[in-house]
N, C-alpha and C positions, 0 to 999 in steps of 0.2 A: 652512343656518344657521337655528337656532331663533329664536322670538320673543325669548327672553331674550338670545340672542347679538346680535340686531339692536339691542335696547335698550342692551346694554352697549357696543356699538360707537358708538351714537348718543351715549351719555354721554361716551365717550372723545373723540369729535370735538367735542362741545360744550365740553369742558374744554380741548381744544387751541385752539379759537377764543378762549376767554377768556384763555388764556395769551398768545396772539398780541396781543390787545387790550391786556393789561396791560403786556407787554414794550414795546409801541409807545408807551404812555403815558410810560414812563421816559425816552424820548428821541424825540420826534416828528420830529426833524430827521435822525436817524441811519438808515442802511441797516440792515435787520434780516433775519437768517436764523437759524432755530433748529430743533431737532428735537423736536417734541412727544413722539415716541415715546421718545427718549433721556431726556428729563426725566421723563416719566411712569413709565418703567421704574424709575428710582431712587426716585421718590416712592412707587410701588407697593410696592417692597421695604421702604422705611422704614415704610410704613403698618403692616406686620405686627408691628413691634417697638416702635411708638410707645406712650407712656402713654395711658391710656383717654381723657383729655380731648382730647389731640392727635389721636388716632385718630378720634374722633367729628367733630371739625372737618374733618379731611381727607375723610372719607366724605361729609359735607355738601357740601364743595366739588366733589366728583366727582358729586354727585347720585345716589349709591348708598345704598340702605337695605336693611334686612332682616338677618336673622342670617347669611345667606350672602353678604353684600355683599363682604367681603374675598376670599372664594373666587372670586367672579365677576371681581373685578379681577385676581387672580392668573392665572385661566384666560385672561383677555383678553390679558394681557401676556406670558405664557409661550409665545408663538408660537415656531416653530422657530428656534433660534439656530445661528449658525455657531461651532462650538467652535474654540478658537484657543489656541495655546501660543507665546508670543513666543520661547521658547528654541529651538524647532524650526523656526520660520518657516512661511510659507504662501504659496502662489502667488497672484498677483493674480487677481481675478475676471474672467470673461469677460462683458462687458456684453450686455444689461442685467441687472443683479442688485443685490441689496443684502445686506449682512451686518451682524449685530449681535452684540455680545459683552459680557460682564460680567467684571469682575475684582475680587477683594477682597484687600487687604493687611491682615494682622492682626498686632498686636504679640505677640511670643512669650510674653509674660507672661499673656495672656488666652486664653480658650477660647470658641468660639462655642456658643451654646445649640443643642442637637441639633435642635429643631424649626426654628430659624432656618437652620441649615446645610441641612436637608432642603429648605427653601424655596429657598435659593440654588442648590441642585443642580438644581431645576426650571428655574431661570433659566440653567442651564448655566454657572455661575460658575467661573472659574479662581482658585485660591488661591495667595497668595504671602506670604512673611513681611514684616512691616513693620520692616525693619532699616535700616542706614545706606545701603543701596543702593536703598531703596524708591522714592525720587523718580525716580532714573535709570531704574529698571525700569518704573515706572508710565508715564513719558513714552515710553519705548521701546515699551511695549505699545500705547499709544494711537497712536503713530506708525505701527506696523505694521498695526493693525486698520483705520485710516483710509487705508491705502495712501499714507502720507506726506503726506496732505492737512493733518493737524494734527500738528505736530511735538512739542508738549508741552501739558500741561493744568495742571500744578501746579509751582511753583518753590520752595515752602518749606512746612514743616510745623511746627506748634506742638510743643514738647517733650512735651506731654501727649496728643498724638494717639495713639490706639490702634487705629483702624480707618480704612481708606481704601476706599471703594466707587466703582467707575468703570464707566460704560457708554460704549461707542463704537459708532458706526453709520457705515456707508459705502455710498454708492450710485453705481453707474456705469450710465448710460443712453445708448444709441446710437440715433440716428435711422436710419430706413431709408436705404439707399444713395441718395445725391444728393438727400436731402430738403431740406436747406438748402445749395444750391450756392454755393460760395465766389465763383463768378463773378458771382453776383447780389447779393453783399454790397457795399453802397455807403456812403460817408460820408453822414451825415444828422444834422440837429440833434436834440438831446434837451433838453426844457425842464423842468429841475428848478428848484432855487432859483436857479440861474444856467444860462444856455444853454451846452451843450457839444456837441461833434461826436462822434458814436459810429459804430461799424461796425454798420450796420443790415442784418440778414439778411432774406431774402424767401422765402416759400413760398406758392405759388398753389394753387387748387383745394381749399381746405379746407372742411369742412362741419360739423365738430363745434363749433358756434357758438351763442351765446345773447346776447340783448340785451334790456334794458328801459330805463326812463327814467333809471336810475342808472348803468348800466355796460354794457360789452361784455365778453363772456367767451368764451374759446376753450380747447379741450383738444387737446393735441398728443401723440400716442402714440409710444412708443419701439418699437423694432424688432419685439418679440414681442407688443406690445399688452397686456402684463401691467402695465406701468407707463406713466404719462402725466404730462405737465406741463400745469397749467392756469394761465391768465393772467386776472386780473380788472382791467379798465381803467375807471376812473371816466370818465363822459362829461363831467362838469364839468371845466373847465380852471382853476378857482379854486385858490388856493394851499392851501386846507385840504381839497380834494376827497378826497385819499387818506385822510387821517385820519378824515374823516366816513364814508367807505366802510368802513374798518376798524371804526370804532365801531358801525356798524349791521349788521355781519356777524353771522350767527347760523347755527346748525346747519340750521334749516328753510330759510333763504334759500340757503345753499350747496347743500343737497340739491336744492332746486328748480332752481338753476342747472345742476347736474350732470345732473339728470334730463332737463331740456329741451335741454341741449346735444346729447344723443344722440337724443331723441325730441321734436322741436319741436311746438308746439301748432298746431292748425288746419291740419294737413296741409301745413305750410310745409317748405321745404327750402332750406338755406343753401349757398352756394358762394362763396368769396371768398379774399382774400389776407391773409396775416399778415406784417407788418413787425415784426421782433423784434430788439432790439439784443443783441449779445453783451454778457455781463456777468459779472463776478466780484465776489462779496460775501464779506467776512469779518466775523465778529461774535464778540465776547467779552463775557461778563457775569460778574463775580466778586462781585456784590452780591445774588445770589438769596436768601441767608439774610436780609440786611437788609430786603429788600422782599418777604419771603415772604408777609406778610399780604395785600398787594395782589395778588401774583402767584398764590398758591396757595390763598388763602382761609383760611390758617392761619399763625399766627406760629410759626416754627421757631427763634426766638431763645431763648437761655437766659440768665437773669440770674444771674451768679455771686455777686452780693451778696445778693439775696433768695432765691436757690435756687429760683426759679420759672421755668417755661417748658417747652418741648418736650424730653422726654427719651426715650431709646430703650434703656433698661437691659436689656430682655428679649432683646437680641441676644447678650449675653455672660453666661455663667454665673457666673464667679468675679469679679464686680464688687462692690466694696464699696457698700452701699446709700447711704452718705454721699457717694459720688463718682459723680454722675449722668453718663451717657453722652449727650453733646449734640453738635449740629452746630457745628463750628468754621469750616469753609469749605464753600461750595456754588458751584461754578463751571461755566459752560457755554460751550463754544466751537463755532462752526459756520462752514462755508464752502460756497459753491456757485459753479460755473462753468457757464455755458450758452454754447455756440458751435455752429459748423456740424457738428461731429462728434456732439455729444450733450450730456450733462450729467454732471458729477462733483460729488458733494456728500458732505460728511462732518460729523459732529458728535461731541462728547465731553462727558460730564457727570461731575463728580467731587464726592463728598461726603467730607470729612474729619471724623472724629468724635473728640472728645477727652473725657477725664474731667476733673473739677473740679480734681483735683490728683494728680500722680504724683510724690511727693517722691523725691529721690535717696536712696540708702542713707545712713544717718546717719554722720557722721564721728566716730570714736571719739577722745575727748579724755580722757586719764588725769587723775585728781585724787586728792587726799588731804585729808580734813577731820578735824581733831582738835578735838573740842569740849572744850577744856581751859581754858576761861575763861568768864566770865559770858555768858549767852545768853538769848534770848527764845524763848518757845514759844507755840504756839497749838493749839487743837483745834477742828475745823470739821466740819460735816456735808457730805452729798453736794452740796448747793447752795452750798457754800463759805460757809455762815453760820458766823460765829465763835461757838463755844460756850464756849470758854475761851481766855484770852489771858494770858500772864504773862512773867515774867523770872526767871532763875535766876542768883544771884550767889554763893551758897555751897551746898555739898553736905556733909552730915555724913559723918564717917568711918563705914565699914562695920564 
């Protein structure tokens, strides 16, 4: 990996942490799980077709600069994808593994710009028509990609929707055999806003551990050691301890934790036990557009009255310049389950894009006008300024 690749990945991780912090601020009492990769994939695609002002704000939020900034982001996000076709189906993955896929539904009245389609091809996007069956097919596609972890992502579309862009990601991780033995799982208290009893798993002889004055951290690897789960536990038991830790998290701090988890300082070696509760978390946020300024550092809303805001017109070739293409819906769903067998996680993100108006075909109403009696006339210029105005009561014989 080159220096530029490391820097791009650092920028991605920093952005992911900021997303985490901002999503947490939206509801500091709610469980939270989301896929930074899923969100950033769609944001990265949108970046390519955004108007210049929106594009610059998005690049600033990602901390990318230079003439090749967008190319770097595309290169970063177009990692190998699992191609998928919901019509043919696909076998479930053998864990541990993850798959990621993109789909685009386009109104048959519109055409993708060739350079945008080339970009989508790099993201191995599957294409479908945005017709009367689009919602059903989109939800079915998400359901299949996420191995039925997320059954649906969208339930309605604005009549002016012309484009639907979806990303889905799914992960299956399996612990080594007998890693968390069910016989060692015992009921134990969990002290959240209120005390509850949970199924507490146990694993001994762990060494990938780190601690400082703020937290304890541990990394637990799945069966092939290519994927891992890390846990950050605040040392403080105060009610606001978790929010404080989230607020103070940064790329550098997380990098330090991960580095010293595997290579402790001062020739130290940790060996201890992990008590980890089984848990399942489901999360949905359908207000990403409304809170885009706080979440993404750029306002993705479009004002239909002032005709100002983020537009993405270069995605489509045959778009009337007076009908901007804007984000109508931006939704993210995610779920995760951790138990004695391993971890199942899935997420889906959808962006629905609409035009300002897509009037239905005009209704033809026949009429007849006979100017056979006194009438008013007027003559005006292009600005509707009245140059002449009058009335006709009589007309001389020809």
